[in-house]
C-alpha positions as CSV (number, residue, x, y, z in Angstrom):
1,M,17.7,53.4,-99.0
2,Q,19.4,55.3,-96.2
3,T,22.7,56.8,-97.3
4,M,26.0,57.3,-95.6
5,Q,27.5,60.8,-95.4
6,L,31.0,61.3,-96.8
7,Y,32.7,64.6,-96.1
8,Y,35.0,65.0,-99.0
9,S,37.1,67.2,-101.3
10,P,37.2,66.4,-105.0
11,A,41.0,67.0,-105.1
12,S,41.9,64.7,-102.2
13,P,43.6,61.5,-103.2
14,F,42.6,59.9,-99.9
15,V,38.9,60.7,-100.7
16,R,39.4,59.3,-104.2
17,K,40.6,56.0,-102.8
18,V,37.4,55.7,-100.8
19,L,35.3,56.6,-103.9
20,V,37.1,54.1,-106.1
21,V,36.5,51.4,-103.5
22,A,32.8,52.3,-103.4
23,H,32.5,52.2,-107.2
24,E,34.3,48.8,-107.3
25,L,32.0,47.4,-104.7
26,G,28.9,48.9,-106.3
27,C,27.9,50.9,-103.3
28,S,28.7,54.5,-104.5
29,D,25.0,55.3,-104.7
30,Q,24.9,54.9,-100.9
31,L,27.2,57.8,-100.3
32,E,26.0,61.3,-99.9
33,L,28.9,63.5,-100.8
34,L,29.3,66.6,-98.6
35,N,31.9,69.1,-99.8
36,A,34.4,70.1,-97.1
37,A,37.4,72.4,-96.9
38,A,40.5,70.3,-96.2
39,N,42.9,73.0,-94.9
40,P,45.6,72.4,-92.3
41,V,45.4,76.0,-91.0
42,Q,41.7,76.6,-91.1
43,P,39.9,73.3,-90.7
44,D,36.2,72.9,-91.7
45,L,34.4,73.1,-88.3
46,R,31.5,71.0,-89.7
47,V,34.0,68.1,-90.1
48,A,35.8,68.8,-86.9
49,A,32.6,68.4,-85.0
50,F,32.7,64.7,-86.0
51,N,36.5,64.2,-86.5
52,P,38.7,66.3,-84.2
53,L,41.4,66.3,-86.9
54,G,39.1,68.1,-89.3
55,Q,40.3,65.9,-92.2
56,V,38.7,64.3,-95.2
57,P,37.5,61.7,-95.8
58,T,35.2,61.4,-92.8
59,L,32.3,59.0,-93.1
60,V,29.1,59.0,-91.0
61,T,27.4,55.6,-91.4
62,Q,23.7,54.9,-91.6
63,T,23.7,54.2,-87.8
64,G,25.6,57.4,-87.0
65,V,29.0,55.9,-86.4
66,V,31.8,58.2,-87.4
67,L,34.8,56.7,-89.3
68,C,38.0,58.6,-89.9
69,D,41.0,57.8,-92.2
70,S,40.6,56.4,-95.7
71,R,42.1,53.0,-94.6
72,V,39.4,52.5,-92.0
73,I,36.6,53.7,-94.3
74,C,37.7,51.5,-97.2
75,E,37.8,48.4,-95.0
76,Y,34.4,49.2,-93.5
77,L,32.8,49.6,-97.0
78,D,34.4,46.3,-98.1
79,S,33.2,44.5,-95.1
80,E,29.6,45.9,-95.4
81,A,29.5,45.0,-99.1
82,C,31.0,41.5,-98.5
83,G,33.7,42.5,-101.0
84,N,37.1,41.0,-101.6
85,L,39.3,44.2,-101.9
86,F,41.0,43.1,-98.6
87,P,42.0,39.6,-99.5
88,G,42.7,36.9,-97.0
89,G,45.9,34.9,-96.3
90,E,49.2,36.1,-97.6
91,G,47.5,38.2,-100.2
92,R,46.2,40.5,-97.5
93,W,49.7,41.5,-96.4
94,S,50.7,42.1,-100.0
95,A,47.7,44.4,-100.5
96,L,48.3,46.2,-97.2
97,V,52.0,46.8,-97.9
98,L,51.1,48.3,-101.3
99,Q,48.5,50.5,-99.6
100,S,51.1,51.6,-97.0
101,H,53.6,52.5,-99.7
102,A,51.0,54.5,-101.6
103,D,49.7,56.3,-98.5
104,G,53.3,57.2,-97.5
105,L,53.9,58.6,-101.0
106,L,50.7,60.7,-100.6
107,D,51.6,61.9,-97.2
108,A,54.9,63.3,-98.6
109,A,53.1,64.7,-101.6
110,V,50.4,66.5,-99.6
111,L,52.9,67.9,-97.2
112,T,54.9,69.2,-100.1
113,C,51.8,70.9,-101.6
114,Y,51.0,72.5,-98.2
115,E,54.6,73.8,-98.0
116,R,54.1,75.8,-101.2
117,I,50.4,76.6,-100.9
118,A,49.7,77.2,-97.2
119,R,53.1,78.3,-95.8
120,P,54.2,82.0,-96.4
121,E,57.0,82.1,-99.0
122,A,59.5,83.6,-96.5
123,L,59.0,80.6,-94.3
124,Q,59.3,77.8,-96.9
125,W,62.1,75.3,-96.4
126,D,63.6,74.0,-99.6
127,D,65.6,71.2,-97.9
128,W,62.5,70.0,-96.1
129,E,60.6,69.8,-99.4
130,A,63.5,68.0,-101.0
131,G,63.3,65.4,-98.3
132,Q,59.7,64.8,-99.0
133,M,60.3,64.5,-102.7
134,G,63.1,62.0,-101.9
135,K,60.6,59.8,-100.2
136,I,58.3,60.0,-103.3
137,T,61.1,59.1,-105.6
138,R,62.2,56.1,-103.5
139,I,58.7,54.7,-103.4
140,L,58.3,55.1,-107.2
141,D,61.6,53.3,-107.7
142,L,60.4,50.5,-105.4
143,L,57.1,50.1,-107.2
144,D,58.6,50.2,-110.6
145,K,61.2,47.6,-109.6
146,D,58.5,45.2,-108.3
147,I,56.0,45.8,-111.0
148,A,55.0,42.1,-111.0
149,A,53.5,42.7,-107.5
150,L,51.1,45.3,-109.0
151,E,50.2,43.1,-112.0
152,G,49.5,40.0,-110.0
153,P,50.3,36.4,-110.7
154,D,48.4,36.3,-114.0
155,G,50.2,39.3,-115.6
156,P,48.9,42.5,-117.0
157,D,46.0,40.9,-118.9
158,A,44.3,39.8,-115.7
159,Q,44.2,43.1,-113.7
160,R,44.8,42.8,-110.0
161,V,42.2,44.9,-108.1
162,D,42.5,45.2,-104.4
163,I,43.1,47.9,-101.8
164,G,46.8,47.9,-102.7
165,T,46.5,48.5,-106.4
166,I,43.7,51.0,-105.8
167,A,45.8,53.0,-103.4
168,V,48.8,53.0,-105.8
169,G,46.5,54.1,-108.7
170,C,45.2,57.0,-106.7
171,A,48.7,58.0,-105.5
172,L,50.0,58.1,-109.1
173,G,46.9,60.0,-110.2
174,Y,47.6,62.6,-107.6
175,L,51.2,63.0,-108.7
176,S,49.9,63.5,-112.3
177,F,47.3,66.0,-111.0
178,R,49.5,68.2,-108.7
179,F,53.1,67.5,-109.7
180,A,53.1,67.7,-113.5
181,R,56.5,69.4,-113.6
182,F,57.9,66.5,-111.5
183,N,57.2,64.0,-114.3
184,W,57.1,60.9,-112.2
185,R,56.9,58.7,-115.3
186,E,60.5,59.4,-116.3
187,G,62.6,56.5,-115.4
188,H,59.5,54.4,-114.4
189,A,58.3,52.9,-117.7
190,G,56.8,49.8,-116.2
191,L,54.9,51.7,-113.5
192,S,53.7,54.2,-116.1
193,A,52.4,51.5,-118.3
194,W,50.6,49.8,-115.4
195,F,49.0,53.2,-114.4
196,E,47.8,53.8,-117.9
197,R,46.0,50.4,-117.9
198,F,44.6,50.7,-114.4
199,S,43.4,54.3,-115.1
200,Q,41.0,52.9,-117.7
201,R,38.9,51.2,-115.1
202,P,35.4,52.9,-114.8
203,S,36.0,53.5,-111.1
204,M,39.1,55.5,-111.8
205,Q,37.5,57.4,-114.7
206,Q,34.6,58.4,-112.6
207,T,36.7,59.7,-109.7
208,A,39.3,61.8,-111.5
209,P,40.6,64.6,-109.2
210,R,39.5,68.2,-109.8
211,G,39.8,71.5,-108.2
């Protein structure tokens, strides 16, 4: 079977979202994982040859088509596998809104990491970082307040699994991985309980971030 090439970093939450989707769809064995350096200052030129932004994930399909951005890649995999992680009707908008919230949280979190890791200490801007953390906190508050949307109409016993809940699970996993001192669980009991349940899925267990 011809494989697709996925340029990835094992610590990237956006890569993890793609991998979780692939595991849920049963097509993870069709991905050849190629380790790439995701760095905003010194991009991996192998990736930049396909994706001018030099970002991961970047997918090269069996036919040589290059797909960039986790949202595009996830929807492509779902379409190719005839999956249902992107539901139809009103459910689609609910899933996409959740994905948007999760990706916004991750954008702020990754920028905060780069501020402390990539920028020289003398140039770091505390107020800018505080602004990013404020975005994260507001999204956590929103998700915790509307926990029923994550659980779905049948409650916690019938787990809702779509691109929205997958994106949220990966976002919370990244906070646990990179922002241990932030303790996002404090004040978000419902969201924390949901994450514990969702994290038990084999797809989440098999894609835990590292590095």
